[in-house]
C-alpha positions in Angstrom: 105.1 194.2 86.7 108.7 193.2 87.4 108.4 193.8 91.1 105.2 191.8 91.2 107.0 188.9 89.4 109.9 189.0 91.9 107.5 189.0 94.9 105.7 186.0 93.4 108.9 184.2 92.8 110.0 184.8 96.4 106.7 183.6 97.6 107.0 180.5 95.5 110.4 179.7 96.9 109.2 180.2 100.4 106.3 177.8 99.8 108.7 175.2 98.4 111.0 175.5 101.4 108.0 175.2 103.7 106.9 172.0 101.9 110.4 170.5 102.0 110.7 171.3 105.7 107.3 169.7 106.4 108.1 166.6 104.4 111.7 166.1 105.5 110.9 164.3 108.8 108.2 161.9 107.4 110.4 161.1 104.4 113.4 160.3 106.6 111.1 158.3 108.9 109.8 156.3 105.9 113.3 155.6 104.5 114.8 154.5 107.8 112.0 152.9 109.8 110.0 151.3 107.0 112.1 150.9 103.8 115.5 150.1 105.4 113.9 148.0 108.2 111.9 145.9 105.8 114.7 145.4 103.2 117.0 144.4 106.1 114.4 142.0 107.4 114.1 140.4 104.0 117.8 139.9 103.7 118.0 138.5 107.3 115.5 135.8 106.2 118.1 134.3 103.9 121.0 134.4 106.3 122.3 132.0 108.9 125.4 132.3 111.2 128.5 130.8 109.9 131.1 128.8 111.9 133.8 131.4 111.2 131.7 134.1 112.8 130.3 135.5 109.5 127.0 134.8 107.8 125.9 132.3 105.1 123.3 132.9 102.4 120.9 130.0 102.1 117.3 128.8 102.6 118.0 127.0 105.9 115.5 129.2 107.9 112.7 128.3 105.5 113.6 124.6 105.7 113.4 124.9 109.5 110.0 126.5 109.2 108.6 123.9 106.9 109.9 121.1 109.2 108.2 122.8 112.2 104.9 122.7 110.4 105.0 118.8 110.6 105.7 118.7 114.3 102.7 117.8 116.6 103.9 120.2 119.3 104.9 123.1 117.0 104.9 126.5 118.7 104.3 128.2 115.4 101.2 126.1 114.6 99.8 126.8 118.1 100.5 130.5 117.7 98.9 130.5 114.2 95.8 128.8 115.6 95.5 131.4 118.3 96.0 134.2 115.7 93.1 132.9 113.7 91.0 132.7 116.8 91.6 136.4 117.5 91.1 137.3 113.8 87.7 135.5 113.4 86.5 136.7 116.8 87.2 140.3 115.6 85.6 139.6 112.2 82.4 137.8 113.4 81.9 139.1 116.9 83.5 142.4 117.6 82.8 143.9 114.2 79.0 143.0 114.0 78.6 144.0 117.6 80.2 147.4 116.9 77.7 147.9 114.0 74.7 147.1 116.2 75.8 149.3 119.1 76.7 152.2 116.7 73.2 151.8 115.2 71.4 151.8 118.6 73.4 154.9 119.6 72.5 156.5 116.3 68.8 155.8 116.9 69.1 157.3 120.4 67.7 154.3 122.3 67.1 154.9 126.1 70.4 155.2 127.9 72.4 155.7 124.7 74.7 158.4 126.3 75.7 156.0 129.1 76.4 153.2 126.6 78.4 155.6 124.4 80.6 156.6 127.4 81.1 153.0 128.5 82.3 151.9 125.0 84.2 155.0 124.2 86.1 155.2 127.5 88.6 152.4 126.7 89.7 154.4 123.6 90.7 157.3 125.8 92.5 155.4 128.5 95.9 153.8 127.8 95.8 150.0 127.1 98.2 149.3 130.0 95.7 151.0 132.4 92.7 149.1 131.2 94.6 145.8 131.2 95.9 146.4 134.7 92.3 147.3 135.9 90.9 144.2 134.2 93.5 142.0 135.7 92.7 143.4 139.1 89.0 142.8 138.7 89.4 139.1 137.8 92.2 138.4 140.2 91.9 135.9 143.0 91.3 138.6 145.6 89.5 140.9 143.2 85.8 142.1 143.2 84.6 139.3 141.0 86.2 136.6 143.2 84.8 138.2 146.4 81.3 138.3 145.0 81.5 134.7 143.9 83.0 133.8 147.3 79.9 135.0 149.0 77.9 132.6 146.9 80.3 129.8 147.8 81.9 129.6 144.4 85.6 129.4 144.1 87.0 131.5 141.2 89.8 129.9 139.2 93.0 131.7 138.2 91.7 132.9 134.8 95.1 134.2 133.5 97.2 131.4 135.0 95.3 128.5 133.7 95.6 127.0 130.2 91.8 126.3 130.2 90.8 129.9 130.8 93.7 132.2 129.8 93.1 132.4 126.1 89.3 132.8 126.6 89.8 135.5 129.2 92.1 137.5 126.9 89.6 136.9 124.0 86.8 138.4 126.1 88.9 141.4 127.0 89.8 141.9 123.3 86.2 141.8 122.2 84.8 144.1 124.9 87.6 146.7 124.8 87.9 146.5 121.0 84.4 147.8 120.4 85.3 151.5 121.1 87.7 152.0 118.2 85.2 150.7 115.6 82.4 152.7 117.2 84.2 156.0 116.5 84.5 155.2 112.8 81.0 153.7 112.5 79.3 156.6 114.3 81.0 159.1 112.0 79.8 157.1 109.0 76.2 156.9 110.4 76.1 160.7 110.9 76.7 161.0 107.1 73.6 159.0 106.3 70.9 161.0 104.7 68.0 160.9 107.1 65.4 161.5 104.4 66.3 158.1 102.9 65.5 156.5 106.3 62.3 158.5 106.7 61.1 157.2 103.3 62.0 153.6 104.4 59.9 154.1 107.6 57.0 155.4 105.5 57.2 152.3 103.4 56.8 150.2 106.6 60.4 149.1 107.2 61.2 148.0 110.7 64.5 148.7 112.4 66.1 145.4 111.4 65.1 146.0 107.7 66.4 149.5 108.0 69.8 148.3 109.3 70.2 145.5 106.8 68.8 147.1 103.6 69.5 150.8 104.2 72.2 151.5 106.9 74.7 148.9 106.0 74.7 149.6 102.2 75.0 153.4 102.8 77.9 152.7 105.3 79.6 150.2 103.0 82.6 152.5 102.1 83.5 152.8 105.7 82.7 149.1 106.5 84.8 148.0 103.5 87.8 150.1 104.7 87.6 148.5 108.2 87.4 145.0 106.7 90.3 145.7 104.4 92.5 146.7 107.3 91.4 143.6 109.2 92.6 141.4 106.4 95.8 143.3 106.0 96.5 142.5 109.6 95.4 138.9 109.3 98.6 137.3 110.7 99.1 140.1 113.1 95.8 139.6 114.9 96.4 139.3 118.6 95.4 140.5 122.1 97.4 142.1 124.9 99.4 138.9 125.4 102.5 140.7 126.7 100.5 142.5 129.4 98.6 139.5 130.6 100.5 136.2 130.2 103.7 136.9 128.2 102.7 134.0 125.9 102.3 131.4 128.7 99.4 129.0 129.2 98.7 128.5 125.5 98.1 132.2 124.7 100.9 132.7 122.3 100.0 134.3 118.9 102.1 134.6 115.8 102.9 138.3 116.3 103.9 137.7 119.9 106.0 134.7 119.0 108.0 136.8 116.6 108.3 139.5 119.2 109.5 137.0 121.8 112.0 135.5 119.5 113.5 138.9 118.5 113.4 140.4 122.0 114.5 137.4 124.1 116.3 135.3 121.4 119.9 135.4 120.2 119.2 135.7 116.5 117.0 137.6 114.1 117.3 135.3 111.1 114.7 132.7 111.8 112.0 135.2 113.0 112.7 137.2 109.8 112.0 134.2 107.7 108.8 133.4 109.5 107.6 137.0 109.1 108.5 137.0 105.4 106.7 133.7 104.8 103.5 134.8 106.3 103.7 138.2 104.6 103.9 136.5 101.2 100.8 134.5 102.2 98.9 137.5 103.7 99.6 140.1 101.0 97.7 138.3 98.2 94.8 137.6 100.6 94.6 141.2 101.5 94.8 142.4 97.9 92.0 139.9 96.8 89.8 141.0 99.7 90.4 144.7 98.9 89.4 144.0 95.3 86.2 142.2 96.3 85.3 144.8 98.9 86.0 147.7 96.5 83.6 146.1 94.0 80.9 146.5 96.7 81.8 150.1 97.1 81.5 150.7 93.4 78.1 149.0 93.3 76.9 151.2 96.2 78.3 154.3 94.4 76.6 153.3 91.2 
């Protein structure tokens, strides 16, 4: 009995060391790259450079931010407007389209394998590759311009024109953003009990009624999770601005503005204050939406 207890004790210590070894790297990563980074960012928001070379603790960064809100040509307001455009396009266009496409693929409509490959492919290919390919296709000497040239139509510079740049990036974001949601939605659809759908078909439900009254309620836990993450990233909604325009031609978003200020600017204090301000606004919105969406999950489960 004593030998068995010793063996069990050694096995227990081995398990503990294994767990510690497996958790060491993620814990250090969390402490350094999340906890320390965010605490330091919060502290930077309340600091400004002093004349003697040191720092001063004050609310000057927030005063500057509030003053910029009143400016007619405010870069932050323009970036915030574009951020909302990307967010609502994702919420009301990309997300519903992904549900419809996932449903059609689930129902195995003619050509569903081809459509599945078309929409899944961007998820496999790196974003830089797809962005470069898309930029070549719509370039002045690209395939689209050549086809239009045959018809006597001159194609404008879509990514170098304030009238078209944001719309072009928005189209790219919608089309190439479908694949990521399709992976999750297709997995949720595969968990739907087919006997429930068969009973609905027996009762005379068409495909639209089946989607609205059967599929969506049964998928609601997955849908609510996707929606929650969308609202968590409300002020981070953006497109591949860096790859296409670097924020020029009226395409700057809030997240890219912060990146540009940090990467190309000479100070971190003001961008840190902007990030903290919108985090304090976005966090309650995300929590309220999570609470509302979770009530829907509880109703479905009930």
